[in-house]
VMD Tcl script that draws the C-alpha trace (Angstrom):
set ca {
  {7.23 -4.06 14.94}
  {3.59 -4.74 15.51}
  {2.31 -4.43 19.06}
  {1.88 -7.83 20.66}
  {-0.59 -8.76 23.35}
  {1.00 -12.10 24.26}
  {4.08 -12.33 26.46}
  {7.38 -12.32 24.57}
  {9.25 -15.60 24.34}
  {12.65 -15.96 25.98}
  {14.23 -15.71 22.53}
  {12.40 -12.43 21.86}
  {13.46 -11.11 25.28}
  {17.08 -11.93 24.47}
  {16.87 -10.17 21.12}
  {15.23 -7.08 22.62}
  {17.91 -6.74 25.30}
  {20.70 -7.50 22.84}
  {19.41 -4.74 20.55}
  {19.26 -2.27 23.42}
  {22.73 -3.12 24.69}
  {24.32 -3.21 21.23}
  {22.77 0.17 20.42}
  {23.98 1.69 23.70}
  {27.53 0.33 23.77}
  {28.27 -1.12 20.36}
  {28.42 -4.75 19.30}
  {31.95 -5.32 20.61}
  {31.24 -3.44 23.84}
  {28.72 -6.01 25.05}
  {29.45 -9.50 26.30}
  {27.25 -12.55 26.24}
  {27.17 -12.52 30.05}
  {25.69 -9.02 30.06}
  {22.94 -10.00 27.64}
  {22.19 -13.04 29.76}
  {22.06 -10.96 32.95}
  {19.61 -8.55 31.31}
  {17.13 -11.40 30.78}
  {17.92 -13.31 33.97}
  {19.88 -16.25 32.60}
  {23.56 -17.14 32.61}
  {25.66 -16.11 29.63}
  {26.27 -19.74 28.65}
  {22.49 -20.31 28.87}
  {22.12 -18.01 25.85}
  {23.75 -20.66 23.70}
  {20.59 -22.75 23.98}
  {18.89 -20.00 21.96}
  {21.69 -18.56 19.79}
  {25.11 -19.86 18.76}
  {26.61 -16.44 19.59}
  {26.39 -12.67 19.33}
  {26.84 -12.73 15.56}
  {23.68 -14.81 15.22}
  {21.76 -12.37 17.42}
  {22.88 -9.43 15.32}
  {21.94 -11.20 12.09}
  {18.52 -12.16 13.40}
  {17.88 -8.61 14.58}
  {18.84 -6.91 11.32}
  {17.47 -9.48 8.89}
  {14.40 -9.85 11.09}
  {13.43 -6.19 11.18}
  {13.95 -5.80 7.44}
  {11.68 -8.79 6.84}
  {9.09 -7.51 9.31}
  {8.96 -4.08 7.67}
  {8.44 -5.67 4.26}
  {5.80 -8.12 5.51}
  {4.02 -5.37 7.42}
  {3.95 -3.11 4.37}
  {2.53 -5.89 2.19}
  {-0.15 -6.55 4.81}
  {-1.06 -2.87 4.95}
  {-1.35 -2.76 1.15}
  {-3.77 -5.70 1.29}
  {-5.83 -4.03 4.00}
  {-6.25 -0.81 1.99}
  {-6.49 -2.45 -1.44}
  {-8.64 -0.30 -3.69}
  {-8.41 2.76 -1.44}
  {-7.33 6.19 -2.68}
  {-3.55 6.57 -3.07}
  {-3.49 9.08 -0.18}
  {-4.97 6.46 2.14}
  {-2.48 3.83 1.00}
  {0.47 6.17 1.52}
  {-0.83 7.22 4.94}
  {-1.00 3.56 5.95}
  {2.60 2.91 4.91}
  {3.76 6.04 6.74}
  {1.91 4.98 9.89}
  {3.54 1.56 9.79}
  {7.02 2.99 9.42}
  {6.41 5.52 12.18}
  {5.42 2.68 14.51}
  {8.76 1.04 13.76}
  {10.69 4.31 14.10}
  {9.18 5.05 17.52}
  {9.01 1.53 18.94}
  {12.25 0.02 17.63}
  {14.74 2.86 17.91}
  {17.62 0.61 19.05}
  {17.32 -1.33 15.79}
  {17.75 1.87 13.77}
  {20.94 2.65 15.66}
  {22.08 -0.94 15.30}
  {21.50 -0.92 11.55}
  {23.43 2.32 11.12}
  {26.41 1.16 13.18}
  {26.65 -2.59 12.79}
  {25.30 -3.66 9.38}
  {28.83 -4.12 8.05}
  {29.53 -6.69 10.78}
  {27.08 -9.15 9.25}
  {28.29 -12.02 7.09}
  {28.09 -11.19 3.39}
  {25.09 -13.47 2.88}
  {23.11 -11.86 5.73}
  {24.04 -8.35 4.65}
  {22.93 -9.12 1.09}
  {19.63 -10.48 2.42}
  {19.06 -7.30 4.45}
  {19.74 -5.18 1.36}
  {17.44 -7.33 -0.78}
  {14.58 -7.02 1.72}
  {15.16 -3.28 1.99}
  {15.09 -2.84 -1.78}
  {11.75 -4.65 -1.96}
  {10.40 -2.46 0.83}
  {11.52 0.71 -0.97}
  {9.95 -0.44 -4.25}
  {6.57 -0.95 -2.55}
  {6.72 2.65 -1.40}
  {7.88 3.90 -4.81}
  {4.83 2.34 -6.45}
  {2.46 3.97 -3.96}
  {4.16 7.38 -4.19}
  {3.98 7.33 -8.00}
  {0.31 6.36 -7.87}
  {-0.30 9.54 -5.87}
  {2.15 11.79 -7.74}
  {1.88 10.59 -11.33}
  {4.33 13.16 -12.72}
  {7.11 12.02 -10.39}
  {9.73 9.93 -12.18}
  {10.75 6.60 -10.73}
  {14.24 7.82 -9.70}
  {12.75 10.94 -8.10}
  {10.16 8.87 -6.25}
  {12.90 6.54 -5.01}
  {14.96 9.50 -3.80}
  {11.91 10.91 -2.03}
  {11.24 7.58 -0.32}
  {14.84 7.33 0.90}
  {14.67 10.93 2.13}
  {11.48 10.26 4.08}
  {13.04 7.14 5.60}
  {15.95 9.32 6.71}
  {13.49 11.70 8.34}
  {11.48 8.99 10.07}
  {14.55 7.00 11.11}
  {16.01 10.04 12.87}
  {14.02 9.16 16.01}
  {17.04 7.81 17.96}
  {18.45 11.36 17.84}
  {15.29 12.92 19.27}
  {15.88 11.62 22.79}
  {19.41 13.04 22.80}
  {18.09 16.56 22.33}
  {15.75 16.44 25.32}
  {12.48 14.84 26.26}
  {10.16 13.72 23.51}
  {6.61 15.04 23.42}
  {4.03 12.29 23.83}
  {4.08 9.40 21.41}
  {0.88 10.45 19.65}
  {2.15 14.01 19.22}
  {5.49 12.80 17.85}
  {3.79 10.33 15.51}
  {1.46 13.03 14.17}
  {4.38 15.41 13.62}
  {6.41 12.79 11.78}
  {3.40 11.93 9.64}
  {2.82 15.56 8.64}
  {6.50 15.99 7.83}
  {6.59 12.82 5.72}
  {3.51 13.84 3.76}
  {4.95 17.33 3.33}
  {8.20 15.90 1.96}
  {6.34 13.76 -0.57}
  {4.13 16.69 -1.58}
  {7.22 18.85 -2.11}
  {8.79 16.15 -4.27}
  {5.58 15.73 -6.23}
  {5.27 19.42 -6.97}
  {8.89 19.93 -8.07}
}
mol new
graphics top color blue
foreach p $ca { graphics top sphere $p radius 0.5 }
foreach p [lrange $ca 0 end-1] q [lrange $ca 1 end] { graphics top cylinder $p $q radius 0.2 }
display resetview
């Protein structure tokens, strides 16, 4: 998600803590009272903001998919007319920001997507497909000989690489954020270059 300079709203605080707790202990391992305690309100007080945990989960997963898509579209506007390398670098930077700053949401998506109602799960998948297709277009602009299916496979592979960040902290301390971001960026560009030269 984009870095904000204004204070988060109570609703945003609730979602952030819910994401952290769900990622740590699983959706069913966390009670409403615990989420409330994490933000300094009573469990029942959460119902002024959300009808229940299911609604929090849906907002988290639909929300981040929508934010990634909106952010990518904004980045494409900002670099409109630039060389394909610049455009791809911008998309990679945006996804790295998400992968480093919103790691609980990656874990949550991997573990809990199937808990969403069908309509919410379909919306997440629809937003994700649109996000992937933006990347596919940019990758093919840079690597013209890459077929559409191959470009799509490369994009999914790079997402797998970038979205591995929740596992990094389990293997020890991370290097600094800038160092990690630069490493991920080089690896993503290397993966696309390898796909483009195949």
